[in-house]
Backbone as CSV, one residue per row, in Angstrom:
resi,resn,N_x,N_y,N_z,CA_x,CA_y,CA_z,C_x,C_y,C_z
1,MET,2.035,8.842,5.247,1.595,9.170,6.862,1.278,8.040,7.306
2,LEU,0.873,6.884,6.882,0.323,5.948,7.429,0.741,4.757,6.438
3,ARG,1.299,3.601,6.692,1.344,2.443,5.697,1.388,1.163,6.621
4,LEU,0.384,0.215,6.332,0.311,-0.705,6.671,0.538,-2.131,5.425
5,GLU,1.803,-2.690,5.792,2.654,-3.670,4.992,2.111,-4.895,5.579
6,ASN,1.466,-5.844,4.826,1.232,-6.890,5.201,0.627,-7.926,6.464
7,TYR,-0.133,-6.389,7.479,-0.254,-6.863,8.928,-1.190,-7.724,8.746
8,THR,-1.128,-8.370,9.739,-1.866,-9.480,10.037,-1.792,-9.795,11.555
9,LYS,-2.943,-9.740,12.467,-3.526,-9.839,13.792,-3.858,-10.992,13.869
10,ILE,-3.115,-12.096,14.812,-4.024,-13.298,15.104,-4.036,-13.590,16.891
11,TYR,-5.310,-13.468,17.374,-5.036,-13.319,18.825,-4.357,-14.636,19.033
12,ASP,-4.483,-14.936,20.302,-3.761,-16.475,20.742,-4.805,-17.473,20.922
13,ASN,-6.425,-17.205,20.973,-7.129,-18.353,20.909,-7.642,-18.870,18.886
14,GLY,-6.449,-18.004,18.593,-6.740,-18.802,17.129,-7.289,-17.745,16.331
15,LYS,-8.003,-17.127,16.704,-9.008,-15.799,15.864,-7.893,-14.588,15.125
16,VAL,-8.711,-14.556,13.552,-7.577,-14.207,12.800,-8.795,-12.658,12.976
17,GLY,-8.077,-11.703,13.239,-8.742,-10.396,13.612,-8.360,-9.727,11.960
18,ALA,-7.270,-9.472,12.034,-6.985,-8.892,10.301,-5.783,-9.886,9.674
19,GLN,-5.829,-9.875,8.480,-4.620,-10.829,7.730,-4.564,-9.809,6.256
20,ASP,-3.237,-9.976,6.194,-2.554,-9.350,4.922,-3.363,-7.878,4.529
21,VAL,-3.283,-7.491,5.457,-3.696,-5.864,5.280,-2.411,-4.678,4.654
22,ASN,-3.249,-4.166,3.560,-2.247,-3.090,3.195,-2.697,-1.921,2.788
23,ILE,-2.682,-0.582,3.728,-3.356,0.346,3.218,-2.259,1.582,3.260
24,THR,-2.409,2.504,2.259,-1.532,3.512,2.577,-2.655,4.714,2.813
25,VAL,-2.211,5.885,3.629,-2.710,7.103,3.684,-1.465,8.340,3.626
26,GLU,-1.936,9.476,2.863,-0.705,10.293,2.743,-1.432,11.750,3.377
27,ALA,-0.447,12.082,3.470,-0.874,13.835,3.769,-1.907,14.014,2.437
28,GLY,-2.772,14.926,3.551,-3.820,15.777,2.572,-5.127,14.513,2.838
29,ASP,-5.168,13.465,2.891,-6.125,12.461,2.983,-7.334,11.975,4.258
30,ILE,-8.360,12.027,3.750,-9.506,11.401,4.868,-9.635,10.340,4.297
31,PHE,-9.170,9.730,5.154,-9.199,7.953,5.212,-9.993,7.169,5.468
32,ALA,-11.581,6.754,4.736,-12.216,5.826,5.695,-12.355,4.679,5.652
33,PHE,-12.257,3.528,6.516,-12.307,2.857,6.863,-13.319,1.882,7.427
34,ILE,-14.191,0.979,6.477,-15.621,0.439,6.916,-15.786,-0.727,6.666
35,GLY,-16.684,-1.305,7.626,-16.854,-2.763,7.644,-17.722,-3.038,8.811
36,HIS,-18.559,-4.286,8.566,-19.419,-4.735,9.628,-18.802,-4.810,10.935
37,ASN,-19.765,-4.991,11.832,-19.366,-4.858,13.498,-18.685,-6.331,13.474
38,GLY,-17.144,-6.658,14.136,-16.333,-7.319,13.927,-15.655,-7.648,12.523
39,ALA,-15.599,-7.315,11.950,-14.829,-7.222,10.544,-13.664,-7.171,10.808
40,GLY,-12.841,-6.227,11.426,-11.410,-5.893,12.235,-10.858,-5.050,12.445
41,LYS,-11.953,-3.677,12.309,-11.677,-2.563,12.527,-10.683,-2.040,13.224
42,THR,-11.710,-2.636,14.802,-11.003,-1.638,15.708,-9.734,-2.203,16.224
43,THR,-9.575,-3.728,15.764,-8.548,-4.560,16.041,-6.966,-3.772,15.129
44,THR,-7.511,-3.755,13.965,-6.497,-2.831,12.926,-5.967,-1.566,13.406
45,ILE,-6.986,-0.690,14.258,-6.850,0.513,14.839,-5.827,0.817,15.889
46,LYS,-6.595,-0.245,16.585,-5.355,-0.263,18.038,-3.939,-0.917,17.675
47,SER,-3.838,-1.533,16.161,-2.453,-2.164,16.162,-1.960,-0.782,15.709
48,ILE,-2.454,0.310,14.725,-1.980,1.314,14.280,-1.459,2.023,15.206
49,VAL,-2.023,2.114,16.470,-1.604,3.114,17.747,-0.884,2.566,18.653
50,GLY,-0.792,1.043,18.285,0.132,0.372,19.594,-0.237,-0.008,20.584
51,ILE,-1.745,-0.396,20.803,-2.149,-0.857,21.360,-1.729,-2.393,21.727
52,ASN,-2.157,-3.114,20.128,-2.361,-4.192,20.026,-0.959,-4.706,19.253
53,GLU,-0.384,-5.456,19.728,1.120,-5.946,18.859,0.801,-6.450,17.401
54,ALA,1.520,-6.479,16.336,0.941,-6.972,14.855,1.542,-8.793,14.933
55,THR,0.759,-9.627,14.785,1.360,-10.798,14.512,2.688,-11.193,13.578
56,SER,2.281,-10.340,12.306,3.333,-10.095,11.357,2.893,-8.727,10.561
57,GLY,4.085,-8.500,9.734,4.081,-7.377,8.734,4.247,-6.103,9.659
58,ASN,4.232,-5.069,9.219,4.369,-4.135,9.989,3.567,-2.783,9.785
59,ILE,3.647,-1.893,10.296,3.016,-0.495,10.237,3.834,0.729,10.787
60,PHE,3.405,1.352,9.476,4.656,2.733,9.482,3.952,3.989,9.765
61,ILE,4.176,4.819,11.104,3.498,6.611,11.055,5.122,7.400,10.699
62,ASN,4.549,8.093,9.530,5.280,9.278,8.902,6.534,8.299,8.571
63,GLY,7.080,7.230,8.313,8.094,6.280,7.781,8.621,5.517,9.023
64,ILE,8.358,5.685,9.885,9.063,5.151,11.384,8.023,3.890,11.857
65,SER,8.938,2.492,11.764,8.213,1.247,12.277,7.332,1.213,13.774
66,ILE,6.270,0.937,13.765,5.851,0.778,14.831,6.080,-0.024,15.986
67,LYS,6.754,-0.949,15.385,7.415,-1.816,15.920,8.647,-1.953,16.859
68,GLU,9.690,-1.002,16.272,11.066,-0.734,16.446,11.077,0.254,17.213
69,SER,10.015,1.319,17.039,10.080,3.028,17.161,8.445,3.431,17.875
70,PRO,8.251,2.905,18.877,6.608,3.181,18.914,6.387,4.366,19.820
71,ILE,7.442,4.554,20.602,7.143,6.077,21.380,7.307,7.107,20.586
72,ASP,8.114,6.925,19.208,8.448,7.931,18.215,7.110,8.380,17.210
73,CYS,6.654,6.957,17.178,5.306,6.710,16.203,4.637,7.473,16.715
74,LYS,4.137,7.379,18.249,3.043,7.853,19.197,2.852,9.222,19.281
75,ARG,4.095,9.939,19.249,4.544,11.224,19.438,4.110,12.020,17.992
76,GLN,3.589,11.296,17.145,3.240,12.313,15.736,1.640,11.466,15.524
77,LEU,0.718,10.991,16.349,-0.549,10.580,16.399,-1.502,10.874,17.577
78,ALA,-2.705,10.956,16.869,-3.464,10.842,17.940,-4.486,9.933,18.111
79,TYR,-5.008,9.183,18.878,-5.902,8.398,18.887,-7.450,8.991,19.357
80,ILE,-8.143,8.231,18.787,-9.519,8.617,19.183,-10.683,7.428,19.245
81,PRO,-10.847,7.046,20.677,-11.031,5.326,20.584,-12.713,5.734,20.580
82,ASP,-13.445,4.409,20.108,-14.889,4.184,20.064,-15.597,4.577,21.297
83,SER,-14.849,4.578,22.570,-15.728,5.320,23.532,-15.018,6.010,24.567
84,PRO,-15.343,7.159,24.948,-14.730,8.033,25.711,-14.305,8.059,26.977
85,ASP,-13.762,6.854,27.693,-13.500,6.229,29.066,-12.402,6.824,29.350
86,ILE,-12.515,7.567,29.793,-11.103,8.645,30.913,-11.186,9.109,31.928
87,TYR,-10.854,9.495,32.700,-10.498,9.548,33.990,-11.855,10.813,34.735
88,THR,-12.516,10.649,35.299,-13.652,11.079,35.536,-13.883,11.684,37.212
89,ALA,-12.404,11.739,38.062,-12.485,12.237,39.150,-11.416,13.791,39.030
90,ILE,-10.945,14.175,37.966,-10.696,15.450,37.157,-11.565,15.935,36.465
91,THR,-11.288,17.395,36.625,-11.927,18.063,35.309,-11.746,17.756,34.135
92,GLY,-12.401,18.545,33.207,-12.059,18.692,31.333,-10.765,18.910,31.360
93,LEU,-10.619,20.251,31.750,-9.187,21.067,31.578,-7.955,20.284,32.171
94,GLN,-8.766,19.674,33.311,-7.153,18.990,34.036,-7.028,17.115,33.291
95,PHE,-7.900,16.765,32.570,-7.503,15.822,31.973,-6.475,16.595,30.534
96,ILE,-7.221,17.505,29.581,-6.589,18.058,28.715,-5.169,18.580,28.837
97,ASN,-4.957,19.003,30.527,-3.713,19.811,30.408,-2.740,18.073,31.040
98,LEU,-3.411,17.237,31.389,-2.699,15.923,31.505,-1.987,15.738,30.021
99,ILE,-2.785,15.561,29.204,-2.420,15.452,27.509,-1.220,16.504,27.307
100,ALA,-1.455,17.497,27.543,-0.598,18.416,26.979,0.692,18.339,27.464
101,ASP,0.879,17.746,28.900,2.064,17.598,29.856,2.948,16.885,29.307
102,ILE,2.168,15.415,28.929,2.654,14.215,28.239,3.453,14.540,26.963
103,TYR,2.873,15.357,25.935,3.477,15.928,24.837,4.337,17.012,24.955
104,GLY,4.468,17.574,25.928,5.710,18.370,26.164,4.988,20.012,25.386
105,VAL,3.916,20.422,25.616,2.926,21.528,24.765,3.113,22.765,26.111
106,SER,3.938,24.198,25.127,4.186,24.860,26.086,2.525,25.820,26.750
107,MET,2.344,26.120,27.868,1.520,26.782,28.108,0.885,27.984,28.059
108,PRO,1.553,28.525,26.826,0.857,29.835,26.167,0.236,29.017,24.545
109,LEU,0.390,27.898,24.285,0.168,27.113,22.977,-0.712,26.301,23.495
110,ARG,-0.963,25.533,24.524,-2.125,24.830,25.111,-3.234,26.181,25.196
111,GLU,-3.226,26.979,26.034,-3.914,28.066,26.428,-4.507,28.487,24.943
112,GLU,-4.164,28.847,23.946,-4.496,28.842,22.838,-5.319,28.208,22.072
113,LEU,-4.761,26.784,21.584,-5.891,26.320,21.492,-6.692,24.979,22.310
114,VAL,-6.567,24.860,23.693,-7.977,25.204,24.587,-9.039,26.043,24.245
115,ASP,-8.775,27.397,24.390,-9.755,28.235,23.660,-10.076,27.868,22.411
116,LYS,-9.738,27.922,21.381,-10.221,27.723,19.824,-11.383,26.218,20.078
117,TYR,-10.614,25.204,20.426,-11.352,24.467,20.312,-12.380,24.052,21.221
118,ALA,-12.417,24.278,22.625,-13.480,24.479,23.050,-14.787,25.476,23.068
119,THR,-13.874,26.739,22.267,-14.746,27.636,21.989,-15.876,26.391,20.707
120,LEU,-14.931,26.036,19.684,-15.756,25.307,18.414,-16.852,24.259,19.207
121,PHE,-16.593,23.450,19.971,-17.283,22.773,20.588,-18.156,22.853,21.494
122,GLU,-18.228,24.295,21.992,-19.305,24.676,23.218,-19.289,23.983,24.021
123,ILE,-17.570,24.081,24.421,-17.807,23.048,26.105,-16.675,24.190,26.960
124,LYS,-16.506,25.312,26.739,-15.804,26.359,27.467,-16.457,26.492,28.664
125,ASN,-17.017,26.315,28.969,-17.920,26.825,30.248,-17.980,25.530,31.352
126,GLU,-17.837,24.686,30.639,-17.859,23.161,31.405,-16.707,22.751,32.029
127,LEU,-15.543,23.146,31.294,-14.384,22.580,31.335,-13.725,22.588,32.846
128,ASN,-14.196,23.448,33.746,-13.782,23.256,35.221,-14.673,22.244,35.970
129,ALA,-15.849,21.384,35.484,-16.367,20.576,36.284,-15.795,19.454,36.297
130,PRO,-16.068,18.915,36.968,-15.386,17.243,36.873,-16.524,16.496,35.981
131,ILE,-15.315,15.463,35.317,-15.837,14.818,34.418,-16.708,13.536,34.683
132,SER,-16.847,13.510,35.974,-17.852,12.099,36.120,-19.638,13.126,36.093
133,THR,-19.639,14.061,36.012,-20.688,15.527,35.621,-21.028,15.323,34.019
134,TYR,-20.142,14.798,33.166,-20.188,15.139,31.691,-21.323,13.789,30.812
135,SER,-21.606,14.259,29.937,-22.761,13.461,28.979,-21.642,12.945,28.275
136,HIS,-22.166,11.905,27.263,-21.050,11.050,26.538,-20.305,12.256,25.400
137,GLY,-21.414,12.690,25.203,-21.031,13.672,23.881,-20.281,15.242,24.568
138,MET,-20.027,15.484,25.881,-19.040,16.134,26.841,-17.880,15.487,26.760
139,ARG,-17.987,14.303,26.963,-16.781,13.241,27.298,-16.165,13.545,25.746
140,GLN,-16.757,13.197,24.733,-16.386,13.037,23.215,-15.354,14.187,22.930
141,LYS,-16.061,15.087,23.055,-15.689,16.897,23.199,-14.524,17.035,23.711
142,VAL,-14.110,16.477,25.383,-12.604,16.536,25.963,-11.838,16.244,25.201
143,VAL,-12.258,14.450,24.714,-11.130,13.780,24.082,-10.581,13.999,22.569
144,LEU,-11.567,14.965,22.219,-11.340,15.413,20.813,-10.366,16.546,21.029
145,ILE,-10.441,17.697,21.795,-9.754,18.623,21.994,-8.017,18.297,22.763
146,SER,-8.000,17.111,23.546,-7.248,16.084,24.075,-6.181,15.841,22.667
147,ALA,-6.760,14.965,22.207,-6.003,15.005,21.018,-5.319,16.151,20.289
148,LEU,-6.153,16.828,19.690,-5.642,17.827,19.021,-5.146,18.983,19.396
149,ILE,-4.380,18.883,21.030,-3.476,19.368,21.496,-2.091,19.288,21.324
150,HIS,-1.730,18.306,21.050,-0.178,18.315,20.745,-0.123,18.320,18.732
151,SER,-1.067,19.002,17.830,-1.076,19.404,16.537,-0.356,17.661,16.395
152,PRO,-1.218,17.200,16.460,-0.591,15.755,15.680,-0.355,15.789,14.087
153,LYS,0.096,15.257,13.530,0.549,14.756,11.858,-0.735,13.411,11.511
154,LEU,-0.895,12.894,12.598,-1.800,11.966,11.845,-3.216,11.708,12.675
155,LEU,-4.356,11.643,12.422,-5.393,11.323,13.459,-5.866,9.877,12.955
156,VAL,-5.914,9.267,14.364,-6.739,7.718,14.078,-8.271,7.954,15.081
157,LEU,-9.094,7.402,14.326,-10.493,7.986,14.991,-11.166,7.320,14.618
158,ASP,-11.850,6.280,15.606,-12.921,5.025,15.579,-14.139,5.604,16.320
159,GLU,-14.980,5.527,15.044,-16.339,6.043,15.344,-16.628,7.485,16.085
160,PRO,-15.722,8.476,15.369,-15.892,9.738,16.061,-16.392,10.650,16.490
161,PHE,-17.740,10.094,15.266,-19.352,10.970,15.262,-20.446,10.611,16.649
162,VAL,-19.854,9.381,17.494,-21.070,9.103,18.136,-20.992,9.616,19.118
163,GLY,-22.048,9.950,19.481,-22.664,10.755,20.822,-22.350,12.011,20.590
164,LEU,-22.054,12.920,19.318,-22.051,14.238,19.141,-23.524,14.840,18.724
165,ASP,-23.389,15.931,19.457,-24.937,16.646,18.254,-24.966,17.019,17.140
166,PRO,-25.383,16.981,16.543,-25.415,17.670,15.209,-24.350,18.910,14.827
167,LYS,-24.521,20.376,15.448,-23.928,20.942,15.689,-22.219,20.590,15.273
168,ALA,-22.155,19.713,16.748,-20.682,19.340,17.040,-20.152,18.785,16.029
169,SER,-20.717,17.720,15.340,-21.063,16.488,14.173,-20.249,17.670,13.181
170,PHE,-20.747,18.668,12.907,-20.814,19.628,11.321,-19.510,20.184,12.122
171,SER,-18.968,20.845,13.301,-17.964,21.243,13.639,-16.532,20.037,13.622
172,LEU,-16.806,19.166,13.765,-15.699,18.207,13.861,-15.553,18.172,12.086
173,LYS,-16.451,17.564,11.371,-16.123,17.913,9.937,-15.583,18.660,9.520
174,ASN,-15.859,20.144,9.820,-15.211,21.224,9.102,-13.158,21.080,9.671
175,LEU,-13.412,20.815,10.813,-12.205,20.243,11.743,-11.522,19.468,11.091
176,MET,-11.672,18.515,10.076,-10.955,17.412,9.928,-10.939,17.810,8.514
177,LYS,-11.794,18.749,7.606,-10.885,19.013,6.549,-9.652,20.048,6.584
178,GLU,-10.204,21.013,7.550,-8.944,22.287,8.194,-7.940,21.364,8.290
179,PHE,-7.460,19.914,8.963,-6.518,19.481,9.569,-5.544,18.898,7.980
180,VAL,-6.290,18.065,7.394,-5.595,17.489,6.106,-5.162,18.588,5.276
181,LYS,-5.863,19.916,4.925,-5.698,21.072,4.211,-4.391,21.467,4.735
182,ASN,-3.885,21.259,6.097,-2.850,21.927,6.515,-1.571,20.916,6.322
183,GLY,-1.760,19.802,5.860,-0.708,18.496,5.654,-0.969,17.930,6.316
184,GLY,-1.623,17.561,7.361,-2.413,16.299,8.216,-3.130,14.947,7.633
185,ALA,-2.863,14.157,7.976,-3.752,12.877,7.113,-4.554,12.165,8.170
186,ILE,-5.716,11.798,7.889,-6.844,11.240,8.657,-7.390,10.108,8.526
187,PHE,-7.360,8.852,9.081,-7.799,7.749,8.862,-8.624,7.020,10.120
188,PHE,-9.803,6.838,9.742,-11.342,6.679,10.321,-12.435,5.695,10.605
189,SER,-12.959,5.048,11.211,-13.665,4.061,10.920,-15.016,4.795,10.797
190,THR,-16.066,4.248,10.454,-17.440,5.006,10.717,-18.596,4.116,10.093
191,HIS,-19.718,3.902,10.604,-21.092,3.207,10.294,-21.105,3.921,9.544
192,VAL,-21.250,5.440,9.488,-21.924,6.085,9.042,-21.303,6.582,7.296
193,LEU,-22.384,5.690,6.680,-21.692,5.708,4.962,-21.716,7.141,4.770
194,GLU,-23.052,7.487,4.590,-23.016,8.765,4.291,-22.411,10.001,4.127
195,VAL,-21.832,9.991,5.574,-20.314,10.971,6.082,-19.389,10.739,5.168
196,ALA,-18.680,9.369,5.547,-17.915,8.867,4.804,-17.824,9.117,3.056
197,GLU,-18.657,9.180,2.631,-18.960,9.250,1.151,-18.472,10.727,0.631
198,LYS,-19.045,11.459,1.630,-19.188,13.329,1.641,-17.598,13.685,1.878
199,LEU,-17.110,12.849,3.113,-16.184,13.601,3.392,-14.706,13.015,3.225
200,CYS,-14.996,11.904,2.794,-13.299,11.085,2.449,-13.049,10.390,0.835
201,ASN,-11.967,11.163,0.858,-11.495,10.990,-0.954,-11.019,9.364,-0.996
202,LYS,-10.680,8.706,0.361,-10.290,7.411,-0.147,-10.830,6.512,0.667
203,VAL,-11.223,5.208,0.238,-11.506,4.178,1.542,-11.059,2.883,1.238
204,ALA,-11.190,2.144,2.257,-11.089,0.720,2.082,-12.198,0.058,2.790
205,ILE,-12.798,-1.083,2.305,-13.393,-2.209,3.159,-13.168,-3.248,3.527
206,ILE,-13.270,-3.284,4.802,-12.431,-4.741,5.162,-13.663,-5.831,5.749
207,LYS,-13.768,-7.253,4.980,-14.830,-8.244,5.671,-14.179,-9.548,6.338
208,ASP,-14.296,-9.617,7.019,-13.766,-10.904,7.764,-12.122,-11.124,7.869
209,GLY,-11.641,-9.890,8.268,-10.520,-9.697,8.313,-9.396,-9.001,7.437
210,LYS,-10.074,-8.959,5.978,-9.436,-9.012,5.047,-10.248,-7.666,4.128
211,ILE,-8.928,-7.017,3.575,-9.885,-6.347,2.774,-10.072,-6.186,1.107
212,ILE,-11.258,-5.990,1.077,-11.815,-6.375,0.229,-12.298,-5.688,-1.171
213,ALA,-11.759,-3.837,-0.750,-11.575,-2.952,-1.603,-10.865,-1.690,-1.082
214,ASN,-10.337,-1.043,-1.821,-9.150,-0.553,-1.353,-8.942,1.100,-2.615
215,GLY,-9.207,2.025,-2.243,-8.717,2.911,-2.976,-9.402,4.285,-3.095
216,LEU,-9.060,5.318,-3.865,-9.975,6.162,-4.392,-11.501,6.178,-4.264
217,MET,-12.077,7.229,-3.587,-13.553,7.005,-3.460,-14.274,6.976,-4.846
218,SER,-13.920,8.108,-5.285,-14.396,7.913,-6.653,-14.390,6.591,-7.514
219,GLU,-13.467,5.922,-7.475,-13.272,4.554,-8.209,-13.646,3.686,-7.168
220,ILE,-13.924,3.526,-6.249,-14.669,2.515,-5.648,-16.281,2.918,-5.655
221,LYS,-16.642,3.684,-5.539,-18.052,3.946,-5.630,-18.420,3.710,-7.482
222,LYS,-17.734,4.547,-8.156,-18.052,4.276,-10.067,-19.347,4.893,-9.704
223,ASP,-20.619,4.226,-10.251,-21.878,5.088,-10.474,-22.717,4.689,-9.332
224,GLU,-22.250,4.049,-8.221,-23.084,3.528,-7.228,-22.643,4.345,-5.988
225,SER,-23.820,4.366,-4.643,-23.459,4.737,-3.609,-22.746,4.207,-3.041
226,LEU,-21.850,5.083,-1.416,-21.160,4.005,-1.212,-21.708,2.739,-0.602
227,GLU,-23.080,3.322,0.027,-24.361,2.372,0.778,-24.371,0.859,-0.196
228,GLN,-24.595,1.033,-1.377,-24.295,0.186,-2.361,-23.282,-0.598,-2.607
229,VAL,-22.460,0.245,-2.436,-21.083,-0.439,-2.995,-20.636,-1.513,-1.422
230,PHE,-21.036,-0.992,-0.536,-20.668,-2.045,0.916,-21.747,-2.902,1.305
231,LEU,-22.858,-2.883,0.861,-23.933,-4.140,0.908,-23.662,-5.031,-0.086
232,GLY,-23.508,-4.461,-1.124,-23.329,-5.519,-2.222,-22.017,-6.619,-1.961
233,SER,-20.717,-5.755,-1.237,-19.524,-6.307,-1.066,-19.888,-7.354,0.107
234,ALA,-20.676,-6.662,0.772,-21.115,-7.809,2.079,-21.766,-9.188,1.702
235,ASN,-22.697,-8.864,0.534,-23.642,-10.081,-0.129,-22.636,-11.309,-0.680
236,GLU,-21.308,-10.817,-0.851,-20.079,-11.755,-2.006,-20.014,-12.936,-1.125
């Protein structure tokens, strides 16, 4: 579903954002991508979704190169950034409909999905209010609904639990499990290692732009917690 082959990103000022990254995420995977601030997580994620252009290497979404066919790749994925910076002059429902229009989602299907996800995240009664009146958590919920509205095959999430209340976080975890059970794949970064450990079957740790651990969660952890593994790798 997602494959990074020798992906490298070097910025114009010479800073290395990521170097020779090789990652494979298959259908059914919930894949955790962890690392310190500035390690290269967001740089990598932005290249996966077509915001950053890779300096070298390639990224494939469901077998399609993001370099060669970016639009086809973007049709198959949904991206949730670490900050829900969305249009504030329109309502939550108008924003969701905007995204649904872009992806050509039929009106009956979008109404069904909006009802499902808005009920799940307990925001149904607020969707007709301007986004400018929303809290950070409410904006995050709208972004989540808009990401799911076109039934993507791959979810790419950057710190998706930030700003969500405990009940919404619980609902999102269950939704993620349901998503991959139905054949989807999820690649997400998080600093909440306990959540990653319990939720994910695979993990990669990035440090200074390089992957230092990558594989099944059970094999990476062995007899330790993910937190112990992560802190140990940080000191190497």
